[in-house]
C-alpha positions as CSV (number, residue, x, y, z in Angstrom):
1,X,-13.0,-36.5,8.5
2,X,-9.2,-36.4,9.5
3,X,-8.0,-34.4,12.5
4,X,-6.0,-32.1,9.9
5,X,-8.8,-31.6,7.6
6,X,-11.3,-30.9,10.6
7,X,-8.7,-28.4,12.0
8,X,-8.5,-26.7,8.4
9,X,-12.0,-25.4,8.8
10,X,-12.3,-25.3,12.7
11,X,-12.6,-21.7,14.5
12,X,-9.2,-20.3,15.4
13,X,-10.0,-20.8,19.2
14,X,-10.2,-24.8,18.5
15,X,-7.1,-24.6,16.3
16,X,-5.1,-22.6,19.1
17,X,-6.2,-25.2,21.6
18,X,-5.3,-28.2,19.3
19,X,-1.8,-26.8,18.6
20,X,-0.9,-25.6,22.1
21,X,2.2,-26.8,23.8
22,X,2.5,-28.8,26.8
23,X,2.6,-25.6,28.9
24,X,-0.3,-23.7,27.1
25,X,-0.6,-19.9,27.3
26,X,-3.5,-17.7,28.2
27,X,-5.6,-16.8,25.3
28,X,-7.9,-13.8,24.4
29,X,-10.2,-13.8,21.4
30,X,-12.4,-11.8,19.1
31,X,-15.4,-13.5,17.4
32,X,-17.4,-12.6,14.5
33,X,-16.1,-9.0,14.3
34,X,-17.7,-7.6,11.3
35,X,-16.7,-4.3,9.6
36,X,-17.0,-2.7,6.1
37,X,-14.1,-1.9,4.0
38,X,-13.1,-1.4,0.4
39,X,-10.9,-4.2,-0.6
40,X,-10.2,-6.6,-3.4
41,X,-8.2,-7.0,-6.6
42,X,-11.0,-7.2,-8.9
43,X,-12.3,-3.9,-10.7
44,X,-15.8,-4.7,-9.7
45,X,-14.5,-4.5,-6.0
46,X,-13.3,-0.9,-6.5
47,X,-15.3,2.1,-5.2
48,X,-17.5,0.0,-3.0
49,X,-17.4,-1.3,0.5
50,X,-18.1,-5.0,1.4
51,X,-18.5,-6.7,4.7
52,X,-15.5,-8.5,6.3
53,X,-15.7,-10.8,9.2
54,X,-12.7,-11.1,11.7
55,X,-12.1,-14.0,14.0
56,X,-8.9,-13.6,16.0
57,X,-7.3,-15.7,18.9
58,X,-4.0,-14.3,20.5
59,X,-1.8,-16.4,22.8
60,X,-0.4,-14.3,25.4
61,X,2.2,-14.4,27.8
62,X,1.0,-15.0,31.6
63,X,1.4,-12.1,33.9
64,X,4.2,-12.9,36.5
65,X,2.5,-11.3,39.5
66,X,-1.0,-10.7,40.8
67,X,-3.4,-9.1,38.3
68,X,-4.8,-6.8,41.0
69,X,-7.9,-6.3,38.5
70,X,-5.6,-3.8,36.7
71,X,-6.3,-3.4,33.0
72,X,-2.8,-2.1,32.4
73,X,-1.4,-5.4,33.4
74,X,-3.1,-7.3,30.6
75,X,-3.3,-7.3,26.8
76,X,-6.4,-5.4,26.1
77,X,-9.1,-6.7,23.8
78,X,-9.0,-3.2,22.1
79,X,-5.5,-4.1,21.0
80,X,-7.0,-6.5,18.4
81,X,-10.0,-4.2,17.3
82,X,-7.6,-1.3,17.1
83,X,-5.2,-3.5,14.8
84,X,-7.9,-4.2,12.5
85,X,-9.0,-0.6,12.5
86,X,-5.7,0.8,12.1
87,X,-4.8,-1.4,9.3
88,X,-7.9,-0.6,7.4
89,X,-7.5,3.0,8.0
90,X,-4.0,2.8,6.6
91,X,-4.9,2.4,2.9
92,X,-6.8,0.1,0.4
93,X,-5.5,-3.3,0.1
94,X,-6.2,-6.0,-2.8
95,X,-5.7,-9.2,-0.8
96,X,-7.2,-10.6,2.3
97,X,-3.9,-12.4,2.8
98,X,-2.2,-9.0,3.1
99,X,-4.6,-7.7,5.3
100,X,-4.4,-10.8,7.7
101,X,-0.7,-10.6,7.6
102,X,-0.7,-6.8,8.6
103,X,-3.3,-7.3,11.3
104,X,-1.2,-10.2,12.9
105,X,2.0,-8.1,12.8
106,X,0.3,-5.2,14.8
107,X,-1.1,-7.6,17.3
108,X,2.4,-9.2,17.8
109,X,3.8,-5.8,18.3
110,X,2.2,-5.9,21.8
111,X,4.8,-7.4,24.2
112,X,2.4,-9.9,25.9
113,X,1.4,-11.4,22.4
114,X,3.2,-14.6,21.6
115,X,1.0,-16.2,18.8
116,X,-1.8,-14.8,16.7
117,X,-4.5,-16.7,14.7
118,X,-6.3,-14.4,12.2
119,X,-9.1,-15.4,10.1
120,X,-10.8,-12.9,7.7
121,X,-13.7,-13.5,5.4
122,X,-15.6,-11.8,2.5
123,X,-19.3,-12.0,3.2
124,X,-20.5,-10.2,0.0
125,X,-19.0,-12.1,-2.9
126,X,-21.7,-14.5,-3.2
127,X,-24.0,-16.9,-1.2
128,X,-20.9,-18.0,0.6
129,X,-17.9,-16.7,2.6
130,X,-14.4,-16.3,1.0
131,X,-11.7,-16.2,3.5
132,X,-7.9,-16.6,4.6
133,X,-6.6,-18.2,7.9
134,X,-3.1,-17.3,8.9
135,X,-1.1,-18.2,12.2
136,X,1.9,-16.0,13.0
137,X,4.3,-16.2,16.0
138,X,6.5,-13.9,17.6
139,X,9.4,-16.3,17.2
140,X,9.0,-16.2,13.3
141,X,9.4,-12.4,13.0
142,X,11.5,-11.7,16.2
143,X,11.2,-8.0,17.3
144,X,14.7,-6.7,17.2
145,X,16.2,-5.1,20.5
146,X,16.8,-1.5,20.1
147,X,20.4,-1.9,19.7
148,X,20.0,-4.7,17.0
149,X,19.0,-2.4,14.1
150,X,19.6,1.5,14.0
151,X,16.8,1.6,11.4
152,X,14.2,1.0,14.1
153,X,15.2,4.6,15.6
154,X,13.4,7.1,13.4
155,X,14.3,10.7,12.5
156,X,11.9,12.9,13.8
157,X,11.5,16.2,12.2
158,X,9.5,19.5,12.9
159,X,8.1,21.2,9.8
160,X,7.0,24.6,10.4
161,X,4.5,26.5,8.5
162,X,6.7,28.2,6.0
163,X,8.3,24.8,5.2
164,X,4.8,23.2,4.6
165,X,4.1,25.8,2.0
166,X,7.5,26.1,0.6
167,X,8.0,25.1,-3.2
168,X,10.8,22.9,-2.3
169,X,8.8,20.9,0.3
170,X,9.5,17.7,-1.7
171,X,13.2,18.3,-1.7
172,X,13.4,18.7,2.0
173,X,11.6,15.5,2.6
174,X,13.9,13.8,0.1
175,X,16.7,15.0,2.2
176,X,15.2,13.5,5.4
177,X,14.4,10.1,3.8
178,X,18.2,10.2,2.3
179,X,19.1,9.5,6.0
180,X,18.2,6.0,5.6
181,X,15.9,5.7,8.5
182,X,12.2,6.0,9.0
183,X,10.9,9.6,9.1
184,X,8.3,11.0,11.6
185,X,7.0,14.4,10.9
186,X,5.5,16.7,13.2
187,X,3.8,20.1,12.7
188,X,2.7,22.8,15.0
189,X,-0.3,25.2,15.2
190,X,-1.5,26.7,12.1
191,X,-1.1,30.4,11.1
192,X,-4.9,30.9,11.1
193,X,-6.7,31.9,14.1
194,X,-7.7,29.1,16.5
195,X,-11.0,29.3,18.7
196,X,-10.3,30.4,22.1
197,X,-12.4,29.2,25.3
198,X,-10.6,30.5,28.3
199,X,-11.0,27.0,29.7
200,X,-7.5,25.5,30.0
201,X,-8.5,21.7,29.5
202,X,-10.8,22.6,26.6
203,X,-8.3,24.8,24.9
204,X,-5.6,22.0,25.1
205,X,-7.9,19.7,23.2
206,X,-8.6,22.6,20.7
207,X,-5.0,23.2,20.3
208,X,-4.3,19.6,19.5
209,X,-6.9,19.4,16.9
210,X,-5.7,22.4,15.4
211,X,-2.2,20.7,15.1
212,X,-4.0,17.7,13.5
213,X,-5.6,19.9,10.9
214,X,-2.2,21.2,10.1
215,X,-0.8,17.7,9.8
216,X,-3.3,16.7,7.2
217,X,-2.4,20.0,5.5
218,X,1.1,18.9,5.3
219,X,0.0,15.2,4.1
220,X,-1.9,16.9,1.3
221,X,1.2,18.4,0.0
222,X,3.1,15.0,-0.5
223,X,1.6,11.8,-1.1
224,X,4.5,9.8,0.9
225,X,3.1,11.3,4.0
226,X,0.7,9.1,6.0
227,X,-1.1,10.9,8.9
228,X,-1.1,8.5,11.9
229,X,-2.3,8.8,15.6
230,X,-1.7,5.6,17.5
231,X,1.5,4.1,18.9
232,X,0.6,0.8,17.3
233,X,0.5,2.6,14.0
234,X,3.6,4.5,14.5
235,X,5.4,1.4,15.5
236,X,4.3,-0.5,12.4
237,X,5.1,2.4,10.1
238,X,8.7,2.6,11.6
239,X,9.2,-1.1,11.0
240,X,8.0,-0.5,7.2
241,X,10.3,2.5,6.8
242,X,7.3,4.7,5.9
243,X,7.2,8.5,6.2
244,X,4.6,9.5,8.5
245,X,2.9,12.8,9.8
246,X,2.0,12.6,13.7
247,X,-1.5,13.4,14.9
248,X,-0.9,14.1,18.4
249,X,-4.1,14.0,20.3
250,X,-4.4,10.3,21.2
251,X,-0.8,9.6,22.3
252,X,-0.8,13.1,24.4
253,X,-4.1,12.5,26.0
254,X,-3.3,8.8,26.8
255,X,0.3,9.2,28.0
256,X,1.1,8.9,31.8
257,X,3.8,11.5,31.3
258,X,1.4,13.7,29.1
259,X,2.9,17.0,27.6
260,X,-0.7,18.5,27.8
261,X,0.9,21.8,29.1
262,X,2.6,22.0,25.9
263,X,-0.3,21.1,23.6
264,X,0.0,24.5,21.7
265,X,3.8,24.1,21.3
266,X,4.6,22.2,18.4
267,X,8.5,21.8,18.8
268,X,8.0,20.9,22.4
269,X,5.6,18.1,21.3
270,X,7.9,16.9,18.7
271,X,10.7,16.7,21.2
272,X,8.6,14.6,23.6
273,X,7.5,12.3,20.7
274,X,11.2,11.9,19.7
275,X,12.2,10.9,23.2
276,X,9.3,8.5,23.4
277,X,10.4,6.8,20.3
278,X,13.9,6.9,21.2
279,X,14.6,8.9,17.9
280,X,18.0,9.0,16.3
281,X,17.7,12.8,16.4
282,X,15.2,15.7,16.2
283,X,15.6,17.9,13.2
284,X,14.2,21.5,13.7
285,X,14.3,24.6,11.5
286,X,16.9,27.2,12.5
287,X,15.8,29.6,15.3
288,X,13.4,27.0,17.0
289,X,13.7,27.1,20.8
290,X,13.7,23.7,22.8
291,X,14.1,23.1,26.5
292,X,17.5,22.1,27.5
293,X,18.6,18.4,28.7
294,X,17.0,16.4,25.9
295,X,18.0,12.8,25.7
296,X,17.8,13.0,21.7
297,X,20.4,14.8,19.8
298,X,19.0,18.0,18.2
299,X,19.9,19.1,14.8
300,X,19.3,22.7,13.2
301,X,18.5,23.0,9.6
302,X,18.1,26.2,7.7
303,X,14.5,27.5,7.2
């Protein structure tokens, strides 16, 4: 068997090694990661889940200084599994090719990732495996610098409860989309009563979950809205120009500059997210109060 033929069927790790440069990069890998998902273009594949197996190798930029056994100085293996999980959660796909492409794109959004080898296989289509192998590099789809493309700066908008229930909600969202930038929607606490515990740390988590329930309520009113919680998925959605609704628990709880003290304050969380994403602006209804000194322009629209 020729070298090319051998590599065509070799494990992604072997392919990565064989195609490495004279100055090879470090590599991390995920082997035989099995999940279940609904995917496929055939009618017989609709409404049913099937097993998928992922094998992924990522070439990463070497860290310049000492590692100090610090997990924050490496690209976490979780970045690979989260890319798979987030992509499968974002909606049903017909093609393995699309799934592999999107997973690679999510992985390459990590600053350390330079090249990704992604293999996805269906395990339940017969007494065999059906699969696709792709290789993607950061150079092939360069990440634009912040000033290279204004569309990478989203419009963040706080949608209050009256607007969620308004008959003209679709028109309001149309107006936000007409700005020509990706739209990130934020909501606050629901009008209904939220359980009270008297324990600050617990209450903050309950408030965040209540906001997330409100996010799903908004998404149910307009099919354009996609509820997301991870930074990876937010960044991907922004690059795709999608309209998303932010579920805040994950980012707020993970952030080093966490706004946990504002966990029940929807507008304050929206402002924090707008600053985190370097948004073009934050749009809020008339009468909403925000702290002074924001790095993001704030626009006020009528309720």
